C-alpha positions as CSV (number, residue, x, y, z in Angstrom):
1,M,13.5,16.2,26.3
2,L,14.3,16.5,29.8
3,V,11.0,18.2,30.4
4,V,8.8,16.0,28.8
5,A,10.5,13.4,30.7
6,A,9.8,15.0,34.3
7,L,6.5,15.7,33.3
8,R,5.7,12.3,32.4
9,D,7.2,10.8,35.8
10,L,4.8,13.4,37.3
11,A,1.8,12.6,36.0
12,E,2.2,8.5,36.3
13,R,2.6,8.7,40.3
14,D,0.7,12.4,41.0
15,G,-2.2,12.4,38.8
16,A,-2.7,16.1,38.5
17,P,-0.8,19.3,39.9
18,R,-1.8,21.1,42.9
19,V,-1.8,25.1,42.3
20,G,-3.3,27.7,44.3
21,A,-1.8,29.9,46.8
22,M,1.0,29.1,48.8
23,A,2.5,31.3,52.0
24,D,5.6,32.6,51.2
25,L,7.0,34.6,54.2
26,R,9.7,36.2,51.8
27,N,7.6,38.3,49.8
28,W,4.9,40.5,50.2
29,W,2.0,39.7,47.5
30,R,-0.3,42.6,46.2
31,Y,-4.1,41.3,46.8
32,G,-5.8,45.3,46.1
33,Q,-4.9,48.4,45.7
34,E,-3.8,48.6,49.6
35,S,-3.9,45.4,50.3
36,F,-0.4,43.0,50.6
37,V,-0.3,39.6,52.0
38,A,2.2,37.0,52.4
39,L,0.9,34.5,50.4
40,R,1.7,34.0,46.7
41,P,-1.3,33.6,44.6
42,N,-0.5,31.0,42.3
43,A,2.0,28.7,42.6
44,W,2.6,24.8,42.0
45,H,2.2,22.8,45.3
46,M,5.5,20.2,44.7
47,P,5.5,16.7,45.7
48,E,7.9,16.5,48.1
49,R,10.8,14.3,46.0
50,V,11.0,17.2,43.5
51,T,11.7,19.6,46.2
52,V,15.0,17.8,47.0
53,V,18.3,19.4,45.1
54,G,19.3,16.9,42.3
55,W,15.9,15.7,41.3
56,L,16.2,16.4,37.8
57,S,19.4,14.8,37.7
58,T,17.7,11.4,38.3
59,F,16.6,11.7,34.6
60,A,19.2,10.4,31.8
61,E,18.2,12.9,29.9
62,M,19.7,15.3,32.3
63,T,23.0,14.2,31.1
64,A,22.6,15.4,27.3
65,V,21.7,18.7,29.0
66,R,24.6,19.1,30.9
67,E,26.7,18.1,28.0
68,A,24.9,20.7,25.5
69,I,25.3,23.7,28.6
70,D,28.9,22.9,29.0
71,A,30.0,23.1,25.4
72,D,28.0,26.4,25.2
73,P,31.2,29.3,25.7
74,V,28.2,31.7,27.4
75,L,25.7,29.3,29.6
76,G,28.8,27.0,30.5
77,T,30.4,29.7,32.4
78,R,27.0,30.7,34.2
79,L,25.4,27.5,35.7
80,D,26.5,25.5,38.5
81,T,28.8,28.5,39.8
82,M,28.4,31.5,41.8
83,V,27.1,34.3,39.2
84,G,26.3,37.8,39.7
85,T,28.2,41.1,40.3
86,E,31.4,41.5,41.0
87,F,30.0,43.1,44.7
88,S,27.5,39.7,45.0
89,L,27.6,36.5,43.8
90,N,24.8,33.7,44.6
91,Q,24.9,29.8,43.7
92,R,22.8,29.0,40.7
93,P,22.7,25.4,40.5
94,L,21.2,24.2,37.4
95,D,18.5,21.4,38.4
96,W,16.8,24.1,40.6
97,L,16.9,26.6,38.4
98,L,15.4,24.5,35.7
99,V,12.6,23.6,38.2
100,E,11.8,27.1,39.8
101,H,11.6,29.2,36.1
102,L,11.1,26.6,33.8
103,L,9.1,23.6,35.1
104,E,7.2,25.6,37.3
105,P,5.7,28.2,35.1
106,M,4.5,25.9,32.5
107,I,3.0,23.8,35.1
108,V,1.1,26.9,37.1
109,A,0.2,28.2,33.6
110,S,-1.7,25.4,31.6
111,R,-2.5,23.3,35.1
112,S,-1.6,20.1,34.2
113,Y,1.3,17.7,33.7
114,E,0.6,17.6,29.9
115,F,4.0,19.2,27.6
116,D,2.7,22.1,25.7
117,E,5.1,23.3,23.2
118,A,4.0,27.2,23.2
119,A,4.1,27.1,26.6
120,F,7.9,25.4,26.7
121,E,8.5,28.0,24.0
122,L,8.0,31.1,25.7
123,Q,9.6,29.9,29.4
124,F,12.9,28.2,27.9
125,N,13.3,31.4,25.3
126,R,13.1,33.7,28.5
127,L,15.1,32.1,31.0
128,D,17.9,31.4,28.2
129,A,17.8,35.1,27.5
130,G,17.8,36.0,31.0
131,L,21.0,33.4,31.6
132,R,23.0,35.5,28.4
133,A,22.6,38.7,29.6
134,D,25.9,40.5,30.4
135,T,24.2,43.2,32.4
136,I,22.5,43.1,35.8
137,R,20.5,46.1,36.2
138,F,20.1,47.5,39.7
139,V,17.4,50.3,40.9
140,E,18.2,52.2,43.8
141,F,14.9,53.6,45.0
142,V,13.8,55.7,48.2
143,P,9.9,55.2,48.9
144,L,8.4,58.5,49.3
145,N,5.1,58.7,52.1
146,G,2.7,61.0,52.2
147,F,2.3,61.3,48.0
148,T,0.7,60.2,44.8
149,S,0.3,61.4,41.5
150,S,-2.3,60.9,38.9
151,M,0.7,61.3,36.0
152,A,2.8,58.7,35.0
153,D,6.5,58.3,35.4
154,I,7.9,61.7,36.0
155,A,11.8,62.1,34.7
156,L,14.1,64.8,36.3
157,A,17.7,65.4,35.5
158,D,20.8,62.9,36.1
159,G,18.3,59.9,35.4
160,V,15.9,60.5,38.3
161,V,12.5,59.2,37.7
162,L,9.7,59.8,40.0
163,G,7.5,57.0,40.0
164,P,4.9,54.1,41.3
165,M,6.7,51.3,42.9
166,T,6.3,48.1,41.4
167,D,4.8,45.1,43.7
168,R,8.0,43.6,44.1
169,Q,9.6,47.4,45.3
170,V,6.7,47.6,47.7
171,S,7.3,44.4,49.3
172,R,10.9,45.2,49.7
173,A,9.7,48.6,51.1
174,I,7.4,46.8,53.3
175,Q,10.5,44.8,54.6
176,V,12.8,47.6,55.5
177,L,9.8,49.7,57.1
178,A,10.5,52.1,55.0
179,V,6.5,52.4,53.9
180,P,4.0,52.6,57.1
181,A,2.3,48.8,56.7
182,E,-0.5,48.2,59.1
183,F,-1.6,44.6,60.0
184,S,-4.8,43.8,59.0
185,G,-6.8,40.6,59.6
186,G,-4.0,38.8,60.9
187,P,0.2,38.9,61.1
188,N,0.7,38.0,57.4
189,S,-1.6,40.5,55.8
190,V,-1.0,44.4,56.0
191,Q,-2.5,47.5,54.3
192,V,0.0,50.0,53.2
193,S,-2.0,53.6,52.0
194,R,-2.0,54.5,48.0
195,F,-0.2,57.6,49.5
196,H,2.9,55.6,50.4
197,Q,3.3,53.7,47.4
198,W,5.5,56.0,45.2
199,A,9.4,56.5,45.3
200,V,12.2,58.3,43.6
201,M,14.5,55.8,41.4
202,R,17.7,55.6,39.6
203,E,18.8,52.6,37.2
204,Q,22.6,51.5,36.7
205,G,24.1,48.1,35.1
206,Y,26.6,46.2,36.3
207,P,28.8,43.7,34.4
208,V,27.9,40.0,34.9
209,R,30.8,38.4,36.9
210,S,31.0,34.3,36.9
211,Y,33.4,32.8,39.4
212,K,34.5,30.2,36.7
213,Q,35.8,33.0,34.8
214,G,37.8,34.2,37.8
215,M,36.6,37.5,40.1
216,P,39.0,40.8,40.8
217,E,41.5,40.9,43.4
218,Q,39.7,44.0,44.9
219,P,35.9,43.7,44.1
220,Q,33.9,47.2,44.1
221,A,31.3,47.6,46.2
222,P,28.1,49.9,44.8
223,D,28.3,53.7,44.9
224,F,25.1,53.1,47.4
225,P,23.3,55.4,48.6
226,R,23.2,57.7,46.4
227,L,20.0,59.0,46.2
228,E,19.4,60.6,49.6
229,E,20.3,64.1,48.2
230,P,18.3,63.9,45.2
231,A,15.4,62.2,47.0
232,Q,15.2,65.3,49.6
233,R,16.1,68.0,46.9
234,L,12.7,66.3,45.4
235,V,11.0,66.3,48.3
236,T,11.9,70.1,48.6
237,A,10.3,70.7,45.3
238,L,7.4,69.1,45.7
239,R,6.6,70.8,49.0
240,I,7.3,74.0,47.1
241,V,5.2,73.4,44.4
242,C,2.5,71.2,45.8
243,G,2.7,71.7,49.2
244,G,1.2,68.6,51.8
245,S,3.7,66.5,54.0
246,V,5.6,64.3,51.6
247,V,8.9,62.9,53.1
248,A,11.8,60.2,51.8
249,T,12.6,57.1,53.4
250,R,14.9,54.4,53.3
251,P,17.7,53.8,50.1
252,I,16.8,50.6,48.9
253,H,19.2,49.0,46.6
254,A,17.4,46.0,44.7
255,Q,18.0,44.2,41.1
256,H,15.6,45.1,38.1
257,D,12.4,43.6,37.8
258,D,12.3,42.8,34.7
259,D,15.9,41.1,35.0
260,F,15.7,37.2,35.1
261,P,16.2,35.4,36.2
262,P,16.8,36.6,39.9
263,T,20.6,37.0,40.2
264,V,21.5,39.2,43.3
265,D,20.3,39.9,46.3
266,G,19.3,43.7,47.5
267,S,20.4,45.6,50.3
268,A,18.8,48.7,52.0
269,A,20.0,51.8,54.3
270,L,18.3,52.2,57.3
271,P,18.0,55.6,58.6
272,T,15.6,57.4,60.9
273,V,12.5,57.9,58.8
274,V,10.5,60.9,59.8
275,A,6.4,60.5,59.2
276,A,4.5,62.2,56.9
277,D,0.8,63.6,57.8
278,I,-1.2,61.3,56.0
279,S,-4.4,63.9,56.5
280,R,-2.2,66.5,54.1
281,P,-0.9,64.6,51.2
282,T,1.5,65.8,48.7
283,Q,-0.4,65.1,45.4
284,V,1.0,65.9,41.6
285,L,-2.0,66.5,39.8
286,T,-1.2,68.7,36.5
287,D,1.3,68.9,33.7
288,E,1.7,72.7,35.1
289,Q,2.6,71.0,38.4
290,V,5.3,68.4,36.8
291,E,6.6,71.5,34.8
292,A,7.1,73.6,38.1
293,V,8.5,70.5,40.3
294,R,11.5,70.0,37.6
295,E,12.2,73.7,37.5
296,V,12.5,73.9,41.2
297,Y,14.1,70.3,42.0
298,E,17.2,71.7,39.3
299,M,17.2,75.4,40.9
300,L,17.9,73.3,43.9
301,G,21.2,72.1,43.0
302,N,22.5,75.2,41.9
303,P,25.7,75.9,43.6
304,V,24.6,79.8,44.4
305,V,21.7,78.0,46.2
306,R,23.2,75.5,48.4
307,E,25.6,78.3,49.4
308,D,22.8,80.7,50.2
309,R,22.7,80.3,54.1
310,S,19.4,82.2,54.6
311,L,17.8,80.4,51.8
312,Q,18.9,77.0,53.1
313,V,17.2,78.0,56.8
314,A,14.3,78.9,55.2
315,L,14.3,75.8,53.0
316,R,15.0,73.3,55.8
317,Q,12.6,74.9,58.3
318,F,9.6,74.9,55.4
319,V,9.9,71.3,54.8
320,V,10.2,70.6,58.8
321,A,6.6,72.3,59.4
322,G,4.9,70.4,56.9
323,S,6.1,67.2,58.2
324,K,4.3,68.4,61.4
325,A,0.8,66.9,61.9
326,Q,0.1,69.8,64.7
327,P,-0.7,73.7,63.2
328,E,0.8,75.2,66.0
329,E,3.9,73.6,65.1
330,R,3.8,74.3,61.5
331,L,3.6,78.0,62.4
332,K,6.1,78.5,64.8
333,D,8.5,76.7,61.6
334,L,6.9,78.9,58.9
335,V,7.4,82.1,61.1
336,I,11.1,81.0,61.0
337,C,10.8,80.7,57.2
338,C,9.7,84.5,57.1
339,E,12.5,85.8,59.2
340,A,15.2,84.1,57.2
341,L,13.5,84.9,53.8
342,F,12.0,88.3,54.6
343,L,14.5,89.8,57.5
344,K,18.2,88.0,57.4
345,R,17.9,88.3,53.3
346,H,17.6,92.2,53.7
347,G,20.3,92.4,56.7
348,I,17.0,93.7,59.3
349,K,17.5,93.4,62.5
350,G,16.4,94.9,65.9
351,P,13.4,93.9,68.1
352,Q,10.5,94.7,65.4
353,K,9.9,91.9,63.2
354,G,6.6,91.4,61.9
355,A,6.3,94.9,60.5
356,P,9.4,94.9,58.4
357,A,9.2,90.8,57.4
358,A,5.2,92.1,56.1
359,T,6.7,95.0,53.9
360,N,9.3,92.8,52.3
361,A,6.9,90.0,51.7
362,G,4.4,92.2,49.9
363,Q,6.7,93.7,47.9
364,L,8.0,90.1,46.8
365,L,4.9,88.9,46.3
366,A,2.5,91.7,45.3
367,D,0.3,90.7,42.3
368,D,1.5,87.3,42.2
369,P,-0.2,84.9,39.7
370,L,-0.7,82.4,41.4
371,L,-1.6,83.8,45.0
372,N,-3.8,86.6,43.1
373,V,-3.8,89.1,46.0
374,G,-2.3,92.3,46.5
375,R,0.5,93.9,48.4
376,E,-1.8,95.0,51.4
377,R,-3.4,91.8,51.7
378,V,-0.1,90.1,51.7
379,E,1.3,92.2,54.4
380,R,-1.6,92.4,56.6
381,F,-1.8,88.5,56.6
382,V,1.9,87.9,57.4
383,R,1.7,90.4,60.3
384,A,-1.0,88.5,61.5
385,A,0.9,85.2,61.2
386,Y,3.4,87.0,63.6
387,R,0.6,87.6,66.2
388,L,-0.2,84.4,66.2
389,R,3.1,83.0,66.5
390,N,3.8,85.2,69.2
391,A,0.8,84.3,71.5
392,E,2.0,80.5,70.7
393,V,5.4,81.0,71.7
394,H,4.4,83.1,74.9
395,G,2.3,80.3,76.1
396,D,-1.1,82.1,75.0
397,H,-3.5,80.4,72.7
398,P,-3.0,81.7,69.0
399,V,-7.0,81.4,68.4
400,R,-8.4,84.2,70.3
401,R,-10.9,85.8,67.8
402,S,-11.4,84.7,63.9
403,M,-8.5,84.8,61.6
404,T,-8.2,86.2,58.1
405,L,-7.2,84.2,55.6
406,L,-4.9,85.2,52.5
407,H,-7.8,86.0,50.0
408,G,-10.1,87.8,52.9
409,E,-12.1,84.7,54.0
410,T,-12.9,84.5,57.6
411,T,-11.9,81.2,59.9
412,E,-11.5,80.0,63.6
413,D,-9.9,77.1,62.5
414,L,-5.6,77.8,62.8
415,A,-4.8,74.9,60.2
416,R,-6.5,76.5,57.4
417,F,-4.8,80.0,58.4
418,V,-1.3,77.7,57.9
419,E,-2.4,76.1,54.9
420,D,-2.5,79.4,53.6
421,L,0.9,80.9,55.2
422,G,2.3,77.5,54.0
423,L,1.2,78.8,50.2
424,V,2.7,82.1,51.0
425,I,6.2,80.6,52.0
426,G,6.4,78.4,49.2
427,R,5.6,81.1,46.3
428,A,8.0,83.3,48.3
429,L,10.7,80.4,47.8
430,H,10.0,79.8,44.3
431,L,10.8,83.2,43.3
432,V,14.0,83.6,45.4
433,L,14.9,80.5,43.7
434,S,14.4,81.8,40.5
435,G,15.9,85.2,41.2
436,L,19.1,83.3,42.3
437,S,19.0,81.1,39.6
438,C,18.1,83.3,36.7
439,P,17.6,87.0,37.9
440,T,16.7,88.5,34.8
441,A,13.2,86.3,34.4
442,A,12.8,86.6,38.3
443,A,12.8,90.2,38.0
444,G,10.1,90.0,35.4
445,E,8.0,87.9,37.1
446,V,7.9,90.0,40.3
447,R,7.0,92.9,37.8
């Protein structure tokens, strides 16, 4: 009855609604695969009187609505008061809630001031169910830069999920500079590459709290951020299995998109963000890659792996190398990985490094099914990497002649050589991790 009265008043005084795009500086709305604009595509341009708080209270029918709500044991505690979680409460005024989440979606859907019973039932049931929910779900997510996949969501251990961000999540990531957004066509339009639209996520529920029901004396803040270590572990696993330059950015805390109505504001941690090399994105394209990423992700959480100093040095430098755009810089970091893996782990000291490192690399990687090369070729390749690195650190240009790639082709492009070196180090890391996590299985792989 209240909605019917409001629609009748609108029709008599304003004729027909004006529905269309509306500037919205609080959100970025998707207008294409990579285009986001601060413009809500479909909105009701409300008459000025509607935007004044208490407009619906001017109708006599509002009295019966309030009486019904006050008599309801759940709704009576969740409207016209502060509602949310114990660590974040927001005012929830009944009159504006009904305008924004009941009246407006009905008008936008029908583009008229006619009462539509089916549209009313749809929006009312959605709103009623949301107001009665006992849990508010939060999603912590860390956007990834330089990554994409043809797969659906990828589930990992401990409730961690790798998946594409929703439009609202991308909007929040743009706001806190967690994804590179390039302005295009004006200050209210940005481009976000498809390689920056995935994130590491984990969901957690919190009980709904109402000020009318009383609050704890010492509210507990959420344990945030909690995804920094899992996100970095996943980045390392992706680099080892798939290569590329993927990086994790800033942890963001936001209410789940499907929770209705929106109740609690989000937050974000703002650490320094390392840029990914967009020319070398990390991609997951096959089921086999997904399984390998899961395996390596879990291996990296093994306490034995965490305590292995030389392996941790190699892992850290491997990730650092992948983030750098210049192949000369990647070359130097990857050779540091060689020394940690093929010298330090074997207790080898002394001035000669290239030859013993190449020998140990050959022993580990000989006839590896993914590299598919013999021991001699691995050794020759690693010795060549040392020579190129030495030329670089002593100030010489590393490319004096054609370089031989891992599988025997020649090139004058250092980036191609470094790409092969990254593949070699990635496979070596994978095998060493397997050896620490499951020594018997790893020995079988090497054989």
